[in-house]
Z-matrix of the N, CA and C atoms (Angstrom, degrees):
N
C 1 1.446
C 2 1.526 1 107.90
N 3 1.322 2 114.47 1 140.74
C 4 1.458 3 118.87 2 177.27
C 5 1.512 4 108.68 3 -117.25
N 6 1.295 5 115.01 4 139.83
C 7 1.460 6 121.39 5 176.60
C 8 1.517 7 108.29 6 -115.63
N 9 1.319 8 116.45 7 137.67
C 10 1.452 9 121.54 8 -179.59
C 11 1.522 10 109.10 9 -121.22
N 12 1.301 11 115.26 10 147.49
C 13 1.456 12 120.61 11 173.21
C 14 1.521 13 108.82 12 -75.05
N 15 1.314 14 116.44 13 145.67
C 16 1.465 15 121.32 14 -179.17
C 17 1.537 16 110.28 15 -56.95
N 18 1.320 17 117.17 16 -38.26
C 19 1.466 18 120.88 17 179.90
C 20 1.529 19 110.85 18 -63.09
N 21 1.348 20 117.05 19 -37.14
C 22 1.460 21 120.10 20 178.38
C 23 1.532 22 110.71 21 -67.02
N 24 1.316 23 116.94 22 -40.86
C 25 1.459 24 121.13 23 179.85
C 26 1.525 25 109.96 24 -65.53
N 27 1.322 26 117.64 25 -44.34
C 28 1.460 27 121.07 26 179.19
C 29 1.524 28 111.31 27 -63.93
N 30 1.329 29 116.64 28 -39.13
C 31 1.462 30 120.71 29 178.68
C 32 1.529 31 110.57 30 -63.57
N 33 1.322 32 116.94 31 -43.02
C 34 1.467 33 121.67 32 179.58
C 35 1.535 34 110.72 33 -66.24
N 36 1.338 35 116.91 34 -40.56
C 37 1.460 36 120.52 35 178.94
C 38 1.532 37 110.68 36 -62.19
N 39 1.318 38 116.96 37 -41.84
C 40 1.463 39 119.80 38 177.50
C 41 1.522 40 111.38 39 -65.75
N 42 1.316 41 116.85 40 -34.66
C 43 1.455 42 120.81 41 178.17
C 44 1.534 43 110.32 42 -67.00
N 45 1.317 44 116.85 43 -41.88
C 46 1.464 45 121.19 44 -178.64
C 47 1.523 46 111.43 45 -71.00
N 48 1.335 47 118.37 46 -46.73
C 49 1.460 48 121.73 47 -173.56
C 50 1.524 49 113.36 48 -93.00
N 51 1.287 50 118.28 49 -13.17
C 52 1.457 51 120.54 50 172.95
C 53 1.510 52 116.03 51 90.31
N 54 1.306 53 117.65 52 -37.79
C 55 1.463 54 119.45 53 -179.39
C 56 1.524 55 109.18 54 -152.54
N 57 1.308 56 114.61 55 164.32
C 58 1.466 57 121.31 56 179.25
C 59 1.531 58 110.53 57 -64.37
N 60 1.327 59 115.38 58 -37.40
C 61 1.464 60 120.40 59 -178.47
C 62 1.530 61 111.34 60 -64.94
N 63 1.322 62 116.92 61 -45.50
C 64 1.470 63 120.33 62 179.31
C 65 1.523 64 111.12 63 -66.59
N 66 1.315 65 116.77 64 -33.31
C 67 1.461 66 120.95 65 176.72
C 68 1.530 67 110.17 66 -63.94
N 69 1.321 68 116.95 67 -43.88
C 70 1.467 69 120.89 68 178.14
C 71 1.529 70 111.43 69 -65.87
N 72 1.336 71 117.10 70 -37.43
C 73 1.462 72 120.73 71 176.84
C 74 1.528 73 110.92 72 -62.73
N 75 1.322 74 116.32 73 -42.30
C 76 1.470 75 120.64 74 179.46
C 77 1.524 76 110.77 75 -65.39
N 78 1.320 77 117.26 76 -40.79
C 79 1.467 78 120.14 77 177.25
C 80 1.518 79 111.03 78 -61.13
N 81 1.337 80 116.53 79 -43.07
C 82 1.470 81 120.66 80 179.16
C 83 1.527 82 110.83 81 -64.69
N 84 1.326 83 116.75 82 -41.27
C 85 1.464 84 120.42 83 179.45
C 86 1.525 85 110.87 84 -64.32
N 87 1.323 86 116.75 85 -41.17
C 88 1.471 87 120.44 86 178.35
C 89 1.521 88 111.13 87 -64.96
N 90 1.321 89 116.26 88 -38.75
C 91 1.471 90 120.06 89 178.34
C 92 1.530 91 110.36 90 -64.23
N 93 1.323 92 116.84 91 -40.97
C 94 1.466 93 120.29 92 177.95
C 95 1.524 94 110.87 93 -63.89
N 96 1.329 95 117.18 94 -43.66
C 97 1.475 96 120.29 95 178.22
C 98 1.519 97 110.77 96 -62.09
N 99 1.335 98 116.72 97 -40.43
C 100 1.463 99 121.11 98 179.25
C 101 1.529 100 110.63 99 -63.26
N 102 1.333 101 116.40 100 -43.51
C 103 1.467 102 120.85 101 179.03
C 104 1.522 103 111.43 102 -64.16
N 105 1.346 104 117.14 103 -41.76
C 106 1.466 105 120.31 104 178.33
C 107 1.519 106 110.85 105 -63.27
N 108 1.333 107 116.83 106 -41.15
C 109 1.460 108 120.71 107 179.52
C 110 1.525 109 110.83 108 -64.91
N 111 1.321 110 116.92 109 -40.84
C 112 1.462 111 120.41 110 178.65
C 113 1.521 112 110.71 111 -65.75
N 114 1.320 113 117.55 112 -40.09
C 115 1.462 114 121.14 113 178.60
C 116 1.524 115 110.75 114 -64.38
N 117 1.329 116 116.65 115 -43.38
C 118 1.461 117 120.40 116 179.42
C 119 1.525 118 110.76 117 -64.73
N 120 1.317 119 117.54 118 -40.64
C 121 1.458 120 120.83 119 178.74
C 122 1.525 121 110.96 120 -65.01
N 123 1.325 122 116.71 121 -41.04
C 124 1.461 123 120.30 122 178.02
C 125 1.522 124 110.23 123 -64.26
N 126 1.326 125 117.25 124 -39.87
C 127 1.460 126 121.27 125 178.13
C 128 1.529 127 111.31 126 -62.86
N 129 1.347 128 116.83 127 -42.27
C 130 1.466 129 120.41 128 177.97
C 131 1.520 130 111.04 129 -63.73
N 132 1.338 131 116.58 130 -43.21
C 133 1.471 132 119.41 131 179.36
C 134 1.525 133 111.08 132 -64.14
N 135 1.328 134 116.82 133 -39.65
C 136 1.454 135 120.99 134 179.31
C 137 1.533 136 110.92 135 -65.47
N 138 1.317 137 117.02 136 -40.99
C 139 1.464 138 120.60 137 177.49
C 140 1.519 139 110.42 138 -63.17
N 141 1.334 140 117.36 139 -43.24
C 142 1.459 141 120.86 140 178.36
C 143 1.528 142 110.97 141 -63.23
N 144 1.320 143 116.43 142 -39.45
C 145 1.458 144 120.15 143 178.36
C 146 1.524 145 111.19 144 -65.41
N 147 1.325 146 116.33 145 -42.71
C 148 1.465 147 119.62 146 177.76
C 149 1.518 148 111.30 147 -60.72
N 150 1.326 149 116.74 148 -41.50
C 151 1.462 150 119.98 149 179.11
C 152 1.523 151 111.21 150 -66.19
N 153 1.327 152 116.45 151 -36.99
C 154 1.465 153 119.91 152 179.25
C 155 1.519 154 110.81 153 -68.22
N 156 1.326 155 116.78 154 -39.76
C 157 1.463 156 120.67 155 -178.75
C 158 1.534 157 110.31 156 -70.90
N 159 1.317 158 115.87 157 -40.97
C 160 1.460 159 119.84 158 -178.90
C 161 1.518 160 110.71 159 -101.42
N 162 1.309 161 117.08 160 43.04
C 163 1.457 162 120.68 161 -175.64
C 164 1.520 163 112.15 162 -62.22
N 165 1.330 164 117.62 163 -27.01
C 166 1.459 165 118.96 164 178.89
C 167 1.531 166 111.00 165 -69.51
N 168 1.341 167 116.78 166 -25.04
C 169 1.457 168 120.25 167 179.71
C 170 1.525 169 112.35 168 -89.19
N 171 1.311 170 116.83 169 -19.26
C 172 1.466 171 121.35 170 -175.34
C 173 1.514 172 109.73 171 -101.73
N 174 1.310 173 116.11 172 122.95
C 175 1.458 174 121.03 173 177.77
C 176 1.523 175 107.58 174 -99.33
N 177 1.307 176 117.55 175 108.31
C 178 1.451 177 121.94 176 -176.46
C 179 1.513 178 114.12 177 -77.11
N 180 1.314 179 117.25 178 -11.78
C 181 1.458 180 119.64 179 -179.82
C 182 1.516 181 109.47 180 -82.46
N 183 1.268 182 115.13 181 139.11
C 184 1.456 183 121.54 182 176.56
C 185 1.525 184 106.71 183 -114.97
N 186 1.316 185 114.81 184 81.85
C 187 1.458 186 119.69 185 -178.32
C 188 1.519 187 109.14 186 -66.86
N 189 1.304 188 115.08 187 137.07
C 190 1.441 189 120.18 188 -178.89
C 191 1.521 190 109.42 189 -81.31
N 192 1.295 191 116.17 190 139.37
C 193 1.454 192 122.33 191 179.81
C 194 1.520 193 108.17 192 -85.89
N 195 1.315 194 117.22 193 129.18
C 196 1.466 195 121.46 194 174.98
C 197 1.522 196 107.87 195 -91.77
N 198 1.319 197 115.65 196 115.27
C 199 1.460 198 120.53 197 -177.93
C 200 1.517 199 110.84 198 -71.48
N 201 1.323 200 115.43 199 141.31
C 202 1.463 201 122.43 200 172.51
C 203 1.521 202 105.75 201 -115.20
N 204 1.338 203 115.30 202 97.91
C 205 1.455 204 120.28 203 -175.79
C 206 1.516 205 110.79 204 -81.89
N 207 1.317 206 115.18 205 144.15
C 208 1.458 207 121.97 206 176.05
C 209 1.519 208 109.71 207 -89.66
N 210 1.331 209 115.01 208 -153.99
C 211 1.460 210 119.63 209 -178.78
C 212 1.521 211 111.03 210 -67.81
N 213 1.332 212 115.46 211 150.03
C 214 1.456 213 119.54 212 177.69
C 215 1.515 214 109.24 213 -93.77
N 216 1.335 215 114.74 214 151.17
C 217 1.467 216 120.03 215 177.04
C 218 1.524 217 107.94 216 -122.02
N 219 1.331 218 115.49 217 144.79
C 220 1.460 219 121.13 218 -176.75
C 221 1.517 220 109.45 219 -107.33
N 222 1.338 221 116.02 220 132.91
C 223 1.459 222 122.58 221 176.18
C 224 1.520 223 107.16 222 -109.77
N 225 1.338 224 116.08 223 105.95
C 226 1.467 225 121.12 224 -175.91
C 227 1.525 226 112.01 225 -66.94
N 228 1.335 227 117.38 226 -28.24
C 229 1.460 228 121.11 227 -177.87
C 230 1.527 229 111.90 228 -66.23
N 231 1.331 230 117.07 229 -41.04
C 232 1.463 231 121.14 230 -179.72
C 233 1.527 232 112.39 231 -102.54
N 234 1.340 233 117.46 232 -5.56
C 235 1.462 234 123.76 233 -178.66
C 236 1.530 235 111.06 234 58.03
N 237 1.343 236 115.97 235 45.41
C 238 1.453 237 121.35 236 -179.36
C 239 1.521 238 110.37 237 -132.66
N 240 1.309 239 114.20 238 150.72
C 241 1.460 240 121.79 239 175.70
C 242 1.528 241 108.59 240 -103.25
N 243 1.319 242 116.57 241 148.19
C 244 1.462 243 122.07 242 179.08
C 245 1.519 244 108.57 243 -135.27
N 246 1.333 245 115.30 244 139.79
C 247 1.458 246 120.28 245 173.80
C 248 1.524 247 108.15 246 -142.79
N 249 1.344 248 115.61 247 153.82
C 250 1.463 249 120.82 248 -174.85
C 251 1.524 250 109.89 249 -122.83
N 252 1.330 251 115.62 250 147.66
C 253 1.460 252 122.11 251 177.44
C 254 1.528 253 108.26 252 -76.67
N 255 1.320 254 116.06 253 136.19
C 256 1.458 255 120.93 254 -178.57
C 257 1.528 256 111.30 255 -73.14
N 258 1.338 257 118.59 256 -26.06
C 259 1.459 258 121.55 257 -176.36
C 260 1.525 259 113.34 258 -87.15
N 261 1.339 260 116.94 259 -50.58
C 262 1.465 261 119.25 260 -171.68
C 263 1.526 262 113.98 261 -110.49
N 264 1.327 263 118.17 262 -10.60
C 265 1.451 264 119.95 263 178.73
C 266 1.519 265 114.60 264 85.70
N 267 1.324 266 118.11 265 4.42
C 268 1.462 267 121.71 266 178.01
C 269 1.525 268 109.16 267 -61.63
N 270 1.331 269 117.16 268 133.77
C 271 1.464 270 121.03 269 178.52
C 272 1.524 271 109.35 270 -108.78
N 273 1.302 272 114.40 271 139.74
C 274 1.460 273 121.57 272 179.03
C 275 1.508 274 107.83 273 -119.34
N 276 1.333 275 116.00 274 127.36
C 277 1.466 276 121.57 275 178.75
C 278 1.515 277 108.24 276 -114.66
N 279 1.337 278 115.83 277 132.33
C 280 1.461 279 119.43 278 -175.71
C 281 1.511 280 110.35 279 -153.93
N 282 1.328 281 115.83 280 167.81
C 283 1.463 282 122.95 281 176.84
C 284 1.518 283 108.26 282 -114.34
N 285 1.302 284 116.79 283 146.74
C 286 1.460 285 120.65 284 174.78
C 287 1.507 286 108.22 285 -101.10
N 288 1.305 287 115.04 286 138.21
C 289 1.466 288 120.02 287 179.48
C 290 1.505 289 110.48 288 -93.35
């Protein structure tokens, strides 16, 4: 463990930041970042708590959708085939070898 005198720490801080004003600006910026991080963490915890309380309303499963593609169409200009899902409208573009 190393112990430093307060005067040594202040001297080093002035050397790194150049002036007292820039040092104060950096402290303020760090405080703002800390506050934003705390707010974001509190928001995440609150969201998790809401989901836990309303677990009957929240479906945690993300079932994968099985696409049912219709007919494919060929674009001679780009040499690609395209087909669309009948349920969700997802389009798939591909080349045939």
